[in-house]
C-alpha atoms as one frame of an Amber mdcrd trajectory, in Angstrom:
protein
  -5.477   8.780  24.527  -4.161   5.660  23.262  -5.214   3.461  19.719  -8.448
   1.834  20.245 -10.658  -0.636  18.010  -7.875  -1.458  15.291  -9.650  -3.185
  12.506  -8.189  -6.370  10.735  -5.504  -5.464   7.969  -5.711  -6.122   4.298
  -2.661  -7.728   2.978   0.548  -5.590   2.870   1.040  -3.605  -0.106  -2.262
  -3.650  -1.824 -11.053  14.949  10.155 -18.892  33.020  20.371 -19.048  33.977
  23.478 -20.228  37.553  24.029 -22.660  40.281  24.469 -24.691  41.750  21.565
 -21.760  44.376  20.899 -19.301  41.234  20.048 -18.136  41.112  16.292 -19.453
  37.766  14.649 -16.635  35.188  13.958 -14.926  35.300  10.822 -16.075  31.928
   8.642 -13.161  29.389   8.482 -11.029  29.626   5.614  -9.509  26.374   4.569
  -5.219  27.235   4.238  -5.404  23.781   2.277  -8.090  24.162   0.072  -9.534
  20.989   1.703 -11.257  21.328   5.062 -12.131  18.463   6.490 -15.971  17.594
   5.284 -15.884  13.425   5.961 -18.366  11.682   7.952 -17.599  11.675  11.350
 -14.900  12.726  13.788 -11.462  12.898  12.847  -9.114   9.964  13.917  -5.489
   9.546  13.435  -3.216   6.947  11.952  -0.063   7.449  12.642   2.570   5.477
  10.640   6.222   4.735  11.785   8.698   2.927   9.236  11.903   1.264  11.550
  14.699  -0.159  10.036  17.635  -1.185  12.439  15.995   1.177  15.172  16.843
  -0.734  18.305  18.128   2.055  19.957  15.358   3.990  19.962  12.032   2.104
  18.575  11.061   1.448  22.267  11.077   4.894  23.432   9.690   6.036  20.262
   6.694   3.939  20.245   6.204   4.626  24.358   6.445   8.129  23.722   3.698
   8.404  21.150   1.401   6.239  22.959   1.639   8.359  25.984   0.615  11.702
  24.726  -3.057  12.942  24.978  -4.772  13.501  21.733  -8.044  15.362  21.056
  -9.056  12.387  18.689  -8.776   8.851  18.295  -5.279   7.380  17.509  -3.958
   4.136  16.038  -0.140   3.777  15.782   1.047   1.804  12.779   4.234   0.250
  13.069   6.453  -1.598   9.525   9.416  -3.230  10.657  11.141  -2.852   7.167
  13.336  -6.089   7.231  15.680  -5.044  10.485  18.545  -7.255  10.811  18.828
  -5.685  14.584  16.617  -6.594  17.759  13.751  -3.903  16.112  11.538  -6.691
  15.265  11.618  -8.186  18.940  11.501  -5.093  21.002   8.222  -4.353  18.704
   6.396  -7.650  19.523   5.892  -6.507  23.164   3.520  -3.710  21.976   1.897
  -5.398  19.413  -2.044  -5.353  20.071  -4.609  -3.189  21.141  -2.288   0.026
  21.369   0.217  -1.102  18.445  -0.478  -2.242  15.309   2.961  -3.854  13.649
   3.664  -5.430  10.080   7.164  -6.919   9.129   8.610  -6.772   5.809  10.442
  -9.799   5.343  13.331  -7.750   3.443  14.329  -4.158   3.405  12.546  -2.342
   0.945  12.777   1.075   1.721  11.330   3.921   4.234   8.870   4.449   1.437
   7.639   0.985   0.874   7.035   0.851   4.731   4.797   3.979   4.991   3.195
   2.927   1.471   2.240  -0.441   3.696   1.261   1.550   6.709  -1.099   3.642
   4.570  -2.807   0.845   3.624  -2.997  -1.032   7.142  -4.458   2.533   8.008
  -7.742   2.836   9.674  -8.151   6.340  10.634  -9.570   9.561   8.784  -5.891
  11.227   8.460  -2.627   9.814   8.364   0.531  11.070   9.750   3.924   9.846
   9.259   6.490   9.815  12.733   9.894   8.622  12.771  11.288   5.864  14.725
  14.457   7.664  15.565  13.473  10.382  18.195  14.444  13.909  16.001  10.971
  15.093  16.345   8.441  15.358  19.490   5.162  13.204  19.653   4.310  16.289
  21.965   3.628  18.404  18.800   0.835  16.033  17.375  -2.104  17.695  18.909
  -1.232  20.816  17.658  -1.194  19.810  14.057  -4.371  18.270  14.760  -6.488
  21.197  16.154  -6.517  23.056  12.290  -8.253  19.868  11.388 -10.442  19.629
  14.476 -11.521  23.110  14.193 -12.391  22.705  10.316  -9.888  25.784   9.341
  -8.020  23.015   7.130  -7.406  19.538   5.837  -3.698  19.320   5.430  -1.048
  20.188   8.253   2.556  20.351   7.611   4.638  20.143  11.374   7.540  22.886
   9.768  11.175  22.719  11.361  11.675  26.808  11.834  15.752  27.469  11.650
  17.194  28.757  14.643  13.564  27.742  16.719  13.286  24.524  18.741  15.640
  23.374  16.356  18.845  21.224  16.184  20.643  20.224  13.185  24.160  18.643
  13.286  25.444  19.541  10.181  25.124  22.713   8.394  25.112  20.774   5.111
  21.589  18.963   5.851  20.295  22.027   6.960  21.087  23.920   3.913  20.209
  20.782   1.541  16.747  21.175   2.893  16.601  25.323   2.285  17.666  24.539
  -1.622  15.049  21.744  -2.280  12.521  23.303  -0.203  13.461  26.494  -2.432
  12.932  24.533  -5.531   9.706  22.934  -4.615   8.511  26.649  -3.837   9.871
  27.876  -7.536   8.445  25.196  -9.673   4.838  24.924  -8.273   4.397  28.732
  -7.261   4.289  27.820  -3.622   5.933  29.171  -0.140   6.643  26.170   1.913
   9.068  26.686   4.880   9.989  22.729   5.142   9.595  20.808   2.132  11.236
  17.792   4.072   9.433  17.575   7.595   8.323  13.932   8.602   5.089  15.456
   9.969   2.727  15.387   7.062  -0.782  15.569   8.258  -2.871  14.350   5.168
  -6.400  12.795   4.726  -6.067   9.091   4.072  -8.265   9.078   1.285  -6.055
  12.049  -0.263  -3.053  10.028   0.714  -4.107   6.888  -1.496  -5.073   9.003
  -4.467  -1.650  10.507  -5.039  -0.711   7.135  -7.037   2.758   7.245  -4.974
   5.579   5.004  -6.548   8.702   6.271  -4.344   9.774   3.058  -2.342  13.041
   4.927  -0.561  13.243   8.637   0.830  12.115   9.869  -1.994   8.141   9.219
  -1.326   8.735  12.500   1.219   9.293  14.737  -1.987   7.374  12.662  -3.889
   3.597  13.244  -1.713   4.750  17.118  -1.277   4.927  17.327  -4.989   1.866
  15.648  -5.892  -0.217  17.956  -3.058   1.358  21.190  -4.454   0.892  20.245
  -8.142  -2.716  19.368  -7.132  -3.138  22.777  -5.889  -2.925  21.814  -2.506
  -1.192  24.467  -0.149  -0.474  22.516   3.531  -0.996  24.955   6.599   1.913
  24.607   8.607   2.502  24.741  12.191   6.004  25.114  13.842   7.355  21.844
  15.609  11.000  21.289  17.443  13.203  18.800  16.015  16.827  17.519  17.129
  18.446  15.877  14.648  20.939  12.771  14.524  24.432  11.941  12.981  25.239
   9.106  10.890  27.158   7.679  13.689  23.857   7.742  15.683  22.252   6.401
  12.658  21.260   9.100  10.038  20.502   7.109   6.670  19.675  10.012   4.396
  22.743  10.865   2.422  23.235  13.788  -0.237  22.446  11.617  -2.926  18.516
  11.663  -1.852  19.065  15.431  -2.011  19.952  15.280  -5.704  17.292  12.735
  -6.113  14.379  14.801  -4.339  15.044  17.509  -7.446  14.575  14.897  -9.902
  11.388  14.078  -8.182  10.324  17.625  -8.360  11.425  18.056 -12.025   9.797
  14.930 -13.107   6.437  15.802 -11.337   6.580  19.489 -12.197   6.600  18.705
 -15.985   5.211  15.069 -16.120   2.135  16.723 -17.916   3.404  18.188 -20.648
   5.318  14.794 -21.464   2.601  12.567 -20.874  -0.967  14.424 -20.606  -3.300
  11.738 -19.313  -0.477   9.595 -18.080   0.159   8.190 -14.216   0.590  11.616
 -13.099  -2.794  12.341 -15.090  -3.327  15.967 -16.169  -3.700  18.613 -13.244
  -2.787  22.353 -12.442   1.050  22.881 -12.394
């Protein structure tokens, strides 16, 4: 299904069969603690941040639009001040199927996703990278637990050695170490802290008081969810990483920053009770 009926956006940056002998079905158990209880059907807003992605942006948009979804979908692409032909290529898609927005200068991936989140009109959001490391064919499987009422926060987790290709052992190890740190700090059991595919209710996403404008937004979203007591339902997805030569931008500095973000959010309530992070479960 393609995107339909996009509303005009505000200014950027501001959802038994059998005989008598069959057992009764078990009630749905919300794995995230937050089953979808909103009014109306689920509508997914796919958020795509793009910076100098002329090699993959057209294929990324077309592949997302080419999937058959179990609910209504809108695609919002924010060009984060690209200096190549990304904006030109995106201009071919702006219209009924795709909503595009451009930052006049590069503000960071986190800033682009926050802008897309403010433009979103769905019940749920899902970031999706423009670099083709993930497959949009996995998105319907992420939606199933939400539509069926089992949970409301779903992560598409990359399982090591299963439908995944990491170009560097350092990246795979870094993800494991930072995921381990998050699990210890928040008493959780995530398999993949840094997956791009985080399906979250739009209202919850907007309530998280997110402030990271770079790659740190990825960590901040999960840290704040875990601190609220949300435990995402994880669905395995495929992944094919690219190299720095192919345009990968994340570095070891982002891994160090991730650890600082995890620690700050975990312990900030002890330092600033009632502050921007607000009191809440650790």
